[in-house]
N, CA and C atoms as an extended XYZ file, in Angstrom:
225
Properties=species:S:1:pos:R:3:atomname:S:1:resname:S:1:resid:I:1 pbc="F F F"
N        67.317      119.696      -73.614 N   UNK     1
C        67.566      119.152      -74.922 CA  UNK     1
C        66.592      118.004      -75.174 C   UNK     1
N        66.049      117.988      -76.387 N   UNK     2
C        65.075      116.959      -76.751 CA  UNK     2
C        65.726      116.021      -77.760 C   UNK     2
N        65.546      114.723      -77.535 N   UNK     3
C        66.051      113.734      -78.486 CA  UNK     3
C        64.869      112.998      -79.090 C   UNK     3
N        64.890      112.865      -80.399 N   UNK     4
C        63.853      112.130      -81.116 CA  UNK     4
C        64.501      111.038      -81.930 C   UNK     4
N        63.864      109.913      -81.975 N   UNK     5
C        64.367      108.815      -82.794 CA  UNK     5
C        63.521      108.774      -84.068 C   UNK     5
N        64.158      109.066      -85.208 N   UNK     6
C        63.447      109.047      -86.490 CA  UNK     6
C        64.271      108.261      -87.499 C   UNK     6
N        63.573      107.655      -88.433 N   UNK     7
C        64.264      106.943      -89.498 CA  UNK     7
C        64.658      107.946      -90.570 C   UNK     7
N        65.525      107.510      -91.441 N   UNK     8
C        65.931      108.367      -92.542 CA  UNK     8
C        64.729      108.739      -93.400 C   UNK     8
N        63.871      107.778      -93.671 N   UNK     9
C        62.680      108.054      -94.492 CA  UNK     9
C        61.770      109.079      -93.821 C   UNK     9
N        61.608      108.993      -92.510 N   UNK    10
C        60.787      109.965      -91.788 CA  UNK    10
C        61.413      111.357      -91.879 C   UNK    10
N        62.720      111.410      -91.764 N   UNK    11
C        63.410      112.691      -91.853 CA  UNK    11
C        63.245      113.297      -93.241 C   UNK    11
N        63.424      112.485      -94.270 N   UNK    12
C        63.274      112.973      -95.644 CA  UNK    12
C        61.850      113.456      -95.890 C   UNK    12
N        60.877      112.702      -95.441 N   UNK    13
C        59.468      113.093      -95.609 CA  UNK    13
C        59.196      114.421      -94.911 C   UNK    13
N        59.743      114.586      -93.716 N   UNK    14
C        59.546      115.821      -92.956 CA  UNK    14
C        60.208      117.002      -93.662 C   UNK    14
N        61.434      116.805      -94.143 N   UNK    15
C        62.153      117.887      -94.830 CA  UNK    15
C        61.397      118.308      -96.085 C   UNK    15
N        60.820      117.351      -96.791 N   UNK    16
C        60.057      117.668      -98.008 CA  UNK    16
C        58.844      118.545      -97.706 C   UNK    16
N        58.348      118.497      -96.479 N   UNK    17
C        57.176      119.288      -96.094 CA  UNK    17
C        57.539      120.727      -95.705 C   UNK    17
N        58.816      121.008      -95.561 N   UNK    18
C        59.247      122.355      -95.176 CA  UNK    18
C        59.091      123.336      -96.329 C   UNK    18
N        59.041      124.606      -95.975 N   UNK    19
C        59.036      125.668      -96.972 CA  UNK    19
C        60.403      125.678      -97.669 C   UNK    19
N        60.453      126.155      -98.920 N   UNK    20
C        61.726      126.157      -99.658 CA  UNK    20
C        62.882      126.814      -98.911 C   UNK    20
N        62.632      127.937      -98.237 N   UNK    21
C        63.723      128.605      -97.518 CA  UNK    21
C        64.227      127.750      -96.357 C   UNK    21
N        63.320      127.014      -95.704 N   UNK    22
C        63.736      126.144      -94.605 CA  UNK    22
C        64.460      124.900      -95.132 C   UNK    22
N        64.006      124.384      -96.286 N   UNK    23
C        64.719      123.255      -96.915 CA  UNK    23
C        66.134      123.680      -97.287 C   UNK    23
N        66.277      124.914      -97.753 N   UNK    24
C        67.604      125.427      -98.098 CA  UNK    24
C        68.496      125.492      -96.863 C   UNK    24
N        67.921      125.867      -95.716 N   UNK    25
C        68.694      125.904      -94.470 CA  UNK    25
C        69.176      124.508      -94.072 C   UNK    25
N        68.304      123.522      -94.239 N   UNK    26
C        68.682      122.135      -93.934 CA  UNK    26
C        69.799      121.692      -94.869 C   UNK    26
N        69.647      122.003      -96.159 N   UNK    27
C        70.680      121.629      -97.138 CA  UNK    27
C        72.008      122.288      -96.792 C   UNK    27
N        71.972      123.568      -96.429 N   UNK    28
C        73.206      124.283      -96.068 CA  UNK    28
C        73.855      123.650      -94.844 C   UNK    28
N        73.047      123.282      -93.862 N   UNK    29
C        73.586      122.654      -92.648 CA  UNK    29
C        74.262      121.328      -92.988 C   UNK    29
N        73.660      120.553      -93.875 N   UNK    30
C        74.262      119.279      -94.287 CA  UNK    30
C        75.558      119.499      -95.041 C   UNK    30
N        75.571      120.491      -95.910 N   UNK    31
C        76.788      120.812      -96.668 CA  UNK    31
C        77.882      121.284      -95.721 C   UNK    31
N        77.527      122.134      -94.750 N   UNK    32
C        78.507      122.631      -93.782 CA  UNK    32
C        79.143      121.480      -93.003 C   UNK    32
N        78.326      120.530      -92.591 N   UNK    33
C        78.841      119.379      -91.845 CA  UNK    33
C        79.799      118.585      -92.723 C   UNK    33
N        79.424      118.357      -93.974 N   UNK    34
C        80.268      117.588      -94.887 CA  UNK    34
C        81.566      118.326      -95.191 C   UNK    34
N        81.478      119.643      -95.423 N   UNK    35
C        82.676      120.424      -95.703 CA  UNK    35
C        83.623      120.431      -94.508 C   UNK    35
N        83.067      120.555      -93.307 N   UNK    36
C        83.906      120.541      -92.105 CA  UNK    36
C        84.615      119.198      -91.974 C   UNK    36
N        83.908      118.130      -92.302 N   UNK    37
C        84.500      116.795      -92.242 CA  UNK    37
C        85.625      116.660      -93.259 C   UNK    37
N        85.376      117.132      -94.494 N   UNK    38
C        86.402      117.067      -95.535 CA  UNK    38
C        87.590      117.946      -95.177 C   UNK    38
N        87.329      119.117      -94.621 N   UNK    39
C        88.411      120.022      -94.218 CA  UNK    39
C        89.249      119.380      -93.109 C   UNK    39
N        88.597      118.758      -92.152 N   UNK    40
C        89.321      118.089      -91.071 CA  UNK    40
C        90.201      116.974      -91.632 C   UNK    40
N        89.675      116.217      -92.599 N   UNK    41
C        90.474      115.156      -93.239 CA  UNK    41
C        91.689      115.751      -93.947 C   UNK    41
N        91.482      116.865      -94.646 N   UNK    42
C        92.577      117.515      -95.366 CA  UNK    42
C        93.647      118.017      -94.397 C   UNK    42
N        93.224      118.631      -93.310 N   UNK    43
C        94.172      119.145      -92.317 CA  UNK    43
C        94.966      117.984      -91.723 C   UNK    43
N        94.292      116.874      -91.391 N   UNK    44
C        95.004      115.704      -90.865 CA  UNK    44
C        96.029      115.191      -91.878 C   UNK    44
N        95.633      115.137      -93.141 N   UNK    45
C        96.535      114.675      -94.197 CA  UNK    45
C        97.758      115.589      -94.315 C   UNK    45
N        97.523      116.895      -94.263 N   UNK    46
C        98.632      117.840      -94.352 CA  UNK    46
C        99.581      117.707      -93.157 C   UNK    46
N        99.028      117.533      -91.974 N   UNK    47
C        99.876      117.397      -90.781 CA  UNK    47
C       100.685      116.109      -90.810 C   UNK    47
N       100.195      115.089      -91.502 N   UNK    48
C       100.901      113.814      -91.570 CA  UNK    48
C       102.006      113.803      -92.623 C   UNK    48
N       102.072      114.817      -93.454 N   UNK    49
C       103.122      114.886      -94.472 CA  UNK    49
C       104.423      115.363      -93.845 C   UNK    49
N       105.513      114.984      -94.493 N   UNK    50
C       106.819      115.467      -94.045 CA  UNK    50
C       106.887      116.974      -94.220 C   UNK    50
N       107.610      117.659      -93.318 N   UNK    51
C       107.707      119.117      -93.434 CA  UNK    51
C       108.406      119.530      -94.732 C   UNK    51
N       107.977      120.639      -95.259 N   UNK    52
C       108.565      121.187      -96.477 CA  UNK    52
C       109.876      121.875      -96.112 C   UNK    52
N       110.861      121.699      -96.957 N   UNK    53
C       112.139      122.375      -96.736 CA  UNK    53
C       111.908      123.873      -96.896 C   UNK    53
N       112.498      124.649      -96.011 N   UNK    54
C       112.324      126.096      -96.058 CA  UNK    54
C       112.829      126.675      -97.376 C   UNK    54
N       112.098      127.606      -97.914 N   UNK    55
C       112.491      128.311      -99.127 CA  UNK    55
C       113.037      129.667      -98.694 C   UNK    55
N       114.233      129.968      -99.134 N   UNK    56
C       114.854      131.236      -98.738 CA  UNK    56
C       114.491      132.329      -99.743 C   UNK    56
N       114.740      133.564      -99.355 N   UNK    57
C       114.540      134.690     -100.274 CA  UNK    57
C       115.434      134.530     -101.496 C   UNK    57
N       116.624      134.012     -101.281 N   UNK    58
C       117.566      133.800     -102.376 CA  UNK    58
C       117.006      132.786     -103.374 C   UNK    58
N       116.388      131.717     -102.877 N   UNK    59
C       115.771      130.716     -103.754 CA  UNK    59
C       114.677      131.352     -104.609 C   UNK    59
N       113.878      132.173     -103.979 N   UNK    60
C       112.778      132.839     -104.685 CA  UNK    60
C       113.326      133.772     -105.756 C   UNK    60
N       114.326      134.556     -105.413 N   UNK    61
C       114.911      135.481     -106.388 CA  UNK    61
C       115.551      134.743     -107.555 C   UNK    61
N       116.217      133.626     -107.304 N   UNK    62
C       116.805      132.823     -108.376 CA  UNK    62
C       115.721      132.300     -109.315 C   UNK    62
N       114.604      131.858     -108.735 N   UNK    63
C       113.502      131.335     -109.559 CA  UNK    63
C       112.889      132.451     -110.400 C   UNK    63
N       112.723      133.631     -109.827 N   UNK    64
C       112.184      134.779     -110.567 CA  UNK    64
C       113.112      135.134     -111.728 C   UNK    64
N       114.403      135.180     -111.454 N   UNK    65
C       115.379      135.496     -112.501 CA  UNK    65
C       115.332      134.455     -113.621 C   UNK    65
N       115.260      133.189     -113.257 N   UNK    66
C       115.207      132.121     -114.259 CA  UNK    66
C       113.954      132.253     -115.122 C   UNK    66
N       112.812      132.571     -114.516 N   UNK    67
C       111.571      132.740     -115.280 CA  UNK    67
C       111.661      133.947     -116.209 C   UNK    67
N       112.233      135.029     -115.721 N   UNK    68
C       112.389      136.225     -116.560 CA  UNK    68
C       113.298      135.924     -117.743 C   UNK    68
N       114.404      135.194     -117.479 N   UNK    69
C       115.319      134.826     -118.568 CA  UNK    69
C       114.605      133.956     -119.603 C   UNK    69
N       113.818      132.994     -119.158 N   UNK    70
C       113.070      132.123     -120.079 CA  UNK    70
C       112.066      132.928     -120.902 C   UNK    70
N       111.410      133.867     -120.245 N   UNK    71
C       110.416      134.700     -120.937 CA  UNK    71
C       111.090      135.561     -122.005 C   UNK    71
N       112.229      136.145     -121.663 N   UNK    72
C       112.978      136.968     -122.628 CA  UNK    72
C       113.430      136.124     -123.814 C   UNK    72
N       113.889      134.921     -123.567 N   UNK    73
C       114.391      134.048     -124.621 CA  UNK    73
C       113.287      133.547     -125.548 C   UNK    73
N       112.051      133.562     -125.090 N   UNK    74
C       110.932      133.098     -125.908 CA  UNK    74
C       110.421      134.176     -126.837 C   UNK    74
N       110.778      135.410     -126.609 N   UNK    75
C       110.294      136.513     -127.444 CA  UNK    75
C       110.958      136.563     -128.753 C   UNK    75
């Protein structure tokens, strides 16, 4: 493994010299890293929330019936 110490400006200058398809690969890699970071934050946030109360089949059927009744009454 090779490690190089470069400044941000050096990195930007180097990326600008790449072919468009290679610049696109760099951009995709940066986006992937950012998306993974945001996804990890979202997952942590979801795990820190209180658990959702279980919804039963009966609850779902009652909600469907109520929506159907409302729809019929609006006609």
